[in-house]
N, C-alpha and C positions, 0 to 999 in steps of 0.2 A: 662158369667163368666166361664162356663164349658170349653171354648176353650182358656182360658188365659194360657199362657205358664207357669207361676209361680204358680198361685192360682188354676187353673183348676182341677188338680188331687186331691188336698185337698178338694175342694168344692164337687167334685163328691163322694169322700169317705164319707164325712159328710152326703150328701143327701141319699146315698144308704145304708150306714151301721152305721151311727152315730159314725164314727171313727175320732179321732184326732191323726194325726201322731206324733210319739215321738219327732222329732225335733221341731214341733210346740208347744208341751207341754213344752219342756225345755225352749224354747224362751219365752213363755207366763209367766211361773212361775218365770223365772229369771228376766224378766222385772218388774214383780210385786214386787219382793224382792228389786230390785234397786230403784224403784219408792217409795216404803214405806220407805226405808232407807233415801232417799233424803228428803222426807217429814218430817220424825222425826228429822233429824239433822238440816235442814236448814230453816224450816218454823216456823213462830210465831203463828201458829194456836193453838187454845185451845186444851187441851189434849183429851176432849171427841170427838172432830172431828177426831183426829188422831186414836183414838180407833175405832170409827165407820168405818173409812177408812180401818183399818187393818182387822176388822171383814168382811167387804165386800170383800176385796182382798182374805182373807183366804177362804171364801165361794166359790169364783170363782175358786181358785186353787183346792179345793176339787172336784168341779164339773169337771174341766178339767182333773184332774188326775184320776177321776173315770170312764172316758170314755175309751173304748178300743183303743189300738194303731195300731192294724192291723185288716183288715176285716176277717170275718170267712172264714175258708178253704172251 
């Protein structure tokens, strides 16, 4: 995975410094927002399932946003 053209640099940053690059953070949180919006608008699931999904996604977003975006100097 380290030598993959697209994912290699991000994997190496994660392994070495626990860094999530800013573009990856933006993509992850944006896709969570889109997914949650689609779930709320188009699904017939019970509300408690929607709430639990929102709590899980919010927890994941807080974790992702809490990690540094650049390695230490």
